[in-house]
N, C-alpha and C positions, 0 to 999 in steps of 0.2 A: 727261873730262879731269881729271887729278889736280892739285889746287892745289899751288903751291909758294910758299915764303917765303924771304926773304933771311936768312942767319945773320949773326953779328957780323963775320965776315970778308968779307962781301959775296958769299959763295957760296950757291948755291941749296941749300936743305935740303928733303928730301922730307917731306911731310905723311904722317900715318898712312894706311895702305891703306884704300880704300873698304870699306864693309861688304860681306861676301860676298853676292853677288847683285845688286850695283849696278855691275858692270863688264862690258864686252863679253866678256872671257875667262871670266866666270861664266855666260855665256849671255844676257846682257841684250839685249833687243830693245825699242826705244822704242815706246811706245804712240802711235797717231796723235794723241791729245790733246796729247802733248808736242811732237810734230813740228809741229802746227798753231800752237801758242801759244808755243813757245820756252821752255817750263818743264821742270822735271825732277821727274817723279813716278813714272817707270817703275822696274821692278825688283821682285824678289821676295827678301825676306830671311827665312829661316826663324827661328822663335822662338828657337832655341838660339844664334843669332848676335846677338840683340838684348840684349846684356849692358850694363847701365848702372851696375851696382853697387848697385841697389836691391833690397830684399827681394822685390819682386814680379816680378823678372825671370823667374823660373821659370814664371810664368803668362802670359807673352807668347805669342801665337799665331804670328803672322808679319806681315811688312809686305807688303802688296799693295794697290794703289790701286783704288778703286771704279770700275766701268765707268760712264762719264758717263750712259749711257742708263738704267741702273738707278737712279742717284742721282736723275735728273730724274723718273723714274716714281714712286719712293717718296715724293718730295716732293709730287708732284701728288696722289697718293693721300692723303697726310696732309692736304692742304688740303681734300680732299673730306670729311674727318672732322670738319669744323666746329670748328676750334680756338677757344679761348676769346676770342681777340683777333685783330685784323688782323696780317698778317705783319710789318708795320713796328714792331709792339710786342714782337715775340719776339726773344730772343737765341738764335742758333743755336750749339750747342756740339758739336764733333766730338771724341769721347772716343777717344784713340788715333789722333791725326790724321796721324801719319807725315809724309810730305813734303808733305801739304796739298792733295791733289787735291779732296777733298770741301769743304774750306774755300774754295778758289778757286771751285768751282761754286756754293756757297751764297752767296758774295759777289756773285754776279750777280743775286741777289734782294734786295729792299729790307728786309732784316732790320735790326733795331735795331743789332745788332752780330753779328759772326761770330768765334768763339773756337775755336782748336785747342788741345787738351790732349794733349801727347805726352811720354812718359817718357824716350825716348832722345835725348840732346842732339844727336847728329849729324843725326837726322831732323828735329828741331826747327829746327836751323840751316839746313838745306836749305829747309824750308818757309818760313822768313822771307825767303829770297832769292826764292822763287817768288811770295810775296805782293808783294814790291817790284816785280817784273816785271808782275804783274797790275794793280797800281795805275798803273804807268807807262803801260800799254797802255789805260787808261781803262775796264777791264772791271769794276771793283769798284763796286757800288752801296751797299755796306755797309762800315763800318770793320772791319778784320781785325786779329787779333793771335794769337800762339801763346804758350802757357804751358808751360814745360818742368817737369812735375811728375807725380806719381802721380794718375791719374784718380780714385781712391777718396778722395783728400784734397782734391780741387778743390772749392771752395765756389762754387756757382752764383751769378750776380748776381741782384739783385732783379728782379721782374717775370716775365712769362711766358717760359719757355725750351723749346726743342725740342732734345733731345739725340740725336745721331746716333752709331751704333756699327756698324762693319764688322767684327764679330767680333774685337775687338782683344785680348781677354784671357779667361782661364778663369773658372770659376765662383767661386772664392774672392774674386777682386777684384770681380766683379760683385755678389756678396752684400754686400761692404763698401760699395760705391758706393751701392747701392739703400738700404741701411740709413741711411747718412749723408744721402742726399738726401731720404729720407722725413721726417727731422727738419727739414731745411732748408725743405721745402715744407709742413710741418704747418699746417693751417688755410688752405691755398691750393689748394683743389680746382680741377683743370683747368688749372693754370698750369705743368704739366710734361708734355710728351709725349716719348715715346722712339721713335725709328725704328731698328729693329734689323735689319741686313742680314747674311745668312749666320748665322742665329740659332741657333747650335749650343748655346747655353746658355738656350734658351727656357724650360726647366723652372724656372730660377731666378726669372725674372720671373713665371711662372705661380704660384709659391708665395709671392711677396713680397706681404704684405698691402698694400692700398691702391691697387694698380694694376689697371686694367681694360683688357683687350685689345680693340682696335678692329678689328684686321685681322691675319690670318695667311694666307700663301699664297706662291706663286711670282711673282716679278717678272722678266719676260723682259728679256734683253739685246737691243739692236738687232742686226741681222745684222752690221753693221760691227764693233760691239764684240765680238760672239761670235767673229767671225773673228780679230780682233786678239788677244783673250785666248787663243784656242786656239793661235795661232802662238807667243805669248809663253811659255805654260806648257809647250808641247811642246818648246821649246828649252831649258828649264831643265836644268841638268846632273844634278841628283839625281833628277828625275822624281817629286818628292813630291806634287805637286798636280795635279789634273785640272781641265780647263775644262768648264763646263756652259753651256747656253743660258739659264740663269735663276739667280736667287738666292732662297733661302728667306728670307722676310722677315716681320716682325711690327711692329705699331704698338701702343703702350700709352699710356694716359693716367692720370695720378695723380688718383684720385678719393677717396682717403683711406679711405672706408668699403669694406671688402672685399666 
């Protein structure tokens, strides 16, 4: 549904068109997650359409929300990697959080806080609405917020952090991010873990001093998620993206000494 506002004459004025990929005429099919919980996280927006006016726009990959089963599986695998502290002492940070599906899922766990970091203001605005619905439904166990800024310039809060990435940006931004966070976490071994889904820029993390890889491999979608994603991606107008039954993932820990 397109939002409308009243102009000075009391007439309805049209708001800007939805981002390409977020309307039915663009091939949008709502994921069962949205249908079940009444939120808005579905859609596929190609990177070329994610223009915010920031110099890093050219490195945006695409917007597409994580399959819930993949998110839950990678989080379970992370917890088996023996984090430095209990979950309730960690801040969960979704870098390139989009419309916030991973933020909503993370808030069902007792994290100290859940933060979404999103460059595009439209996606950030939608995610705030989703968070409000999540809170109202009583599903949030952790406080949530979204910050509209460049992930490479976001300063993580004090204390243990787990950063989540669903392949949000290219190698140049990831290099800047890792270099900055290496300074932020200097002297804090084990206090930063990274969960990287659809790890296309794995080589950047492999070459960044101070990070130790704890896991790399395929994380399977549930059959329901695989079927939903296949239907959604098959229906996209441009046919740019293909569905698979898994995501290539990795987990890294900041250990300072390479």
